[in-house]
C-alpha positions as CSV (number, residue, x, y, z in Angstrom):
1,M,2.7,9.2,1.8
2,G,5.8,11.2,2.8
3,Q,5.7,9.7,6.2
4,A,5.7,6.2,4.6
5,A,8.7,7.1,2.5
6,D,10.5,8.5,5.5
7,S,9.8,5.4,7.6
8,L,11.2,3.2,4.8
9,A,14.2,5.5,4.4
10,R,15.0,5.3,8.1
11,L,14.7,1.5,8.1
12,I,17.1,1.0,5.2
13,E,19.2,4.2,5.5
14,T,18.6,5.0,1.8
15,H,16.9,7.9,0.1
16,V,13.3,7.0,-1.0
17,Q,11.6,8.9,-3.9
18,L,7.8,8.9,-4.1
19,S,5.5,9.8,-6.9
20,I,2.7,12.3,-6.9
21,P,-0.4,10.3,-5.9
22,H,-2.6,9.2,-8.9
23,I,-6.2,9.3,-7.9
24,T,-9.0,7.5,-9.8
25,Q,-12.3,5.8,-9.2
26,T,-12.5,2.0,-9.6
27,N,-14.9,-0.9,-9.1
28,S,-14.0,-4.2,-7.6
29,E,-13.8,-6.1,-10.9
30,D,-11.5,-3.6,-12.5
31,F,-9.4,-3.5,-9.4
32,V,-8.9,-7.3,-9.4
33,T,-8.1,-7.1,-13.1
34,L,-5.4,-4.5,-12.4
35,L,-3.8,-6.6,-9.7
36,T,-3.9,-9.9,-11.6
37,A,-2.1,-8.3,-14.5
38,Q,0.9,-7.7,-12.3
39,Q,3.8,-10.1,-12.1
40,Q,4.7,-9.0,-8.6
41,H,4.4,-9.9,-4.9
42,L,1.4,-8.5,-3.3
43,A,0.1,-8.0,0.2
44,Q,-3.1,-6.6,1.5
45,Q,-3.8,-4.7,4.7
46,S,-7.4,-3.7,5.5
47,F,-8.4,-0.8,7.7
48,W,-11.8,0.1,9.2
49,G,-13.3,2.7,11.5
50,E,-14.3,6.2,10.3
51,L,-12.6,5.3,7.0
52,N,-12.8,1.8,5.5
53,G,-10.7,0.2,2.8
54,E,-7.6,-1.7,1.8
55,M,-4.0,-1.0,1.3
56,I,-2.2,-3.1,-1.3
57,S,1.5,-3.1,-1.8
58,L,3.2,-4.5,-4.9
59,I,6.8,-5.3,-5.2
60,S,8.8,-7.1,-8.0
61,D,11.3,-9.9,-7.6
62,S,14.1,-7.4,-8.3
63,G,12.6,-5.0,-5.8
64,C,12.6,-7.8,-3.2
65,D,16.3,-8.6,-4.0
66,A,17.3,-4.9,-3.7
67,L,15.4,-4.5,-0.4
68,G,16.8,-7.7,1.0
69,E,20.3,-6.6,0.2
70,L,19.7,-3.3,2.0
71,M,18.3,-5.1,5.0
72,H,21.2,-7.5,5.1
73,Y,19.4,-10.7,4.2
74,D,21.3,-13.6,2.8
75,S,21.4,-13.8,-1.0
76,P,19.6,-15.4,-2.9
77,L,16.4,-14.8,-1.0
78,G,14.4,-17.8,-0.1
79,E,10.6,-17.8,-0.4
80,Q,10.2,-17.3,3.4
81,D,12.5,-14.2,3.2
82,I,10.5,-12.8,0.3
83,Q,7.2,-13.2,2.1
84,E,8.7,-11.6,5.3
85,L,10.0,-8.6,3.3
86,V,6.7,-8.1,1.5
87,L,4.7,-8.2,4.7
88,E,7.2,-5.9,6.5
89,L,7.2,-3.4,3.6
90,T,3.4,-3.5,3.5
91,N,3.1,-2.9,7.3
92,I,5.6,0.0,7.1
93,L,4.1,1.7,4.1
94,A,0.4,1.1,4.8
95,G,0.7,2.0,8.5
96,A,2.5,5.3,7.8
97,C,0.2,6.2,4.9
98,L,-2.9,5.6,6.9
99,Q,-1.6,7.2,10.0
100,G,-0.6,10.3,8.1
101,L,-4.0,10.6,6.5
102,T,-6.1,9.9,9.5
103,T,-4.0,12.2,11.8
104,Q,-4.2,15.1,9.4
105,L,-8.0,14.7,9.0
106,G,-8.8,13.7,12.5
107,F,-10.3,10.2,11.7
108,K,-10.0,7.1,13.9
109,T,-9.2,3.9,12.1
110,H,-7.8,0.4,12.9
111,L,-5.3,-1.4,10.8
112,A,-5.4,-5.2,10.4
113,A,-2.3,-7.3,10.0
114,P,-1.0,-7.6,6.5
115,T,-1.6,-10.8,4.5
116,L,-0.1,-12.1,1.3
117,L,-2.3,-12.2,-1.8
118,T,-2.4,-15.1,-4.1
119,L,-4.1,-13.7,-7.1
120,H,-4.8,-16.9,-9.0
121,T,-7.5,-17.8,-6.3
122,W,-8.6,-14.2,-5.6
123,S,-11.8,-12.6,-6.9
124,A,-13.7,-9.4,-6.6
125,G,-16.2,-11.2,-4.3
126,Q,-13.5,-11.2,-1.6
127,L,-13.5,-7.4,-1.5
128,H,-16.0,-5.6,0.8
129,W,-16.8,-2.9,-1.7
130,Q,-18.1,-2.4,-5.2
131,Q,-16.8,1.1,-5.8
132,A,-13.7,2.7,-4.4
133,L,-11.5,5.7,-4.6
134,L,-8.1,4.4,-5.6
135,I,-4.9,6.4,-4.7
136,E,-1.7,5.0,-6.2
137,V,1.8,6.0,-5.1
138,S,5.2,4.6,-6.3
139,F,8.2,4.4,-4.0
140,V,11.7,4.1,-5.6
141,L,15.0,3.6,-3.9
142,T,17.8,5.6,-5.4
143,N,20.5,3.6,-7.2
144,T,18.7,0.3,-6.9
145,D,16.2,-1.8,-8.8
146,F,13.7,-1.4,-6.0
147,Q,10.3,0.0,-6.9
148,S,7.1,-0.6,-5.0
149,R,3.6,0.7,-5.5
150,V,1.0,1.2,-2.8
151,L,-2.7,1.2,-3.7
152,F,-4.9,2.9,-1.2
153,C,-8.5,1.8,-1.8
154,L,-11.0,3.9,0.0
155,Q,-14.5,2.3,0.1
156,Q,-17.3,4.3,-1.4
157,D,-19.0,4.8,2.0
158,S,-15.9,6.5,3.2
159,V,-15.8,9.1,0.4
160,G,-18.5,11.2,2.0
161,P,-16.9,11.6,5.4
162,L,-13.5,12.3,3.6
163,T,-15.1,15.0,1.4
164,T,-16.8,16.6,4.4
165,Q,-13.6,16.7,6.4
166,L,-11.6,18.1,3.5
167,D,-14.2,20.8,3.0
168,L,-13.9,21.8,6.6
169,L,-10.2,22.0,6.4
170,L,-10.3,24.2,3.3
171,Q,-12.7,26.7,4.8
């Protein structure tokens, strides 16, 4: 998660604060309910390999405006600019988070291209899992209205290999 914050900070040349990861277990229905309750822009980036799951980034309108300003976009942001910022942010944060985790644990994974989520047509049936380990981290840019959350959903079939590898590292 620190690598993701560092990547974003380097891109926009601003200090990025991140929260301590909040870890819970969720099911696909509760996860969709969590996302549909948000009034934010969302993008999804799937990963597969020795670990499988989804990375979801959430960013508010004010967060998009603050990020757009730092990245020297024209103001006000158009819909295409907002979509581009959300996808770029997702790619940066998801890629760095996943790379940091898989490198430290020695896993091989592949990351799909990010896609925008339109929640009014989205359902739990579109997820490839019923149970997942949910890791949530918030990213905040100092002295701005920017705040983004990244949800790292690790499919249940990946929890066993993750636990095994963590046990090996702790021995």
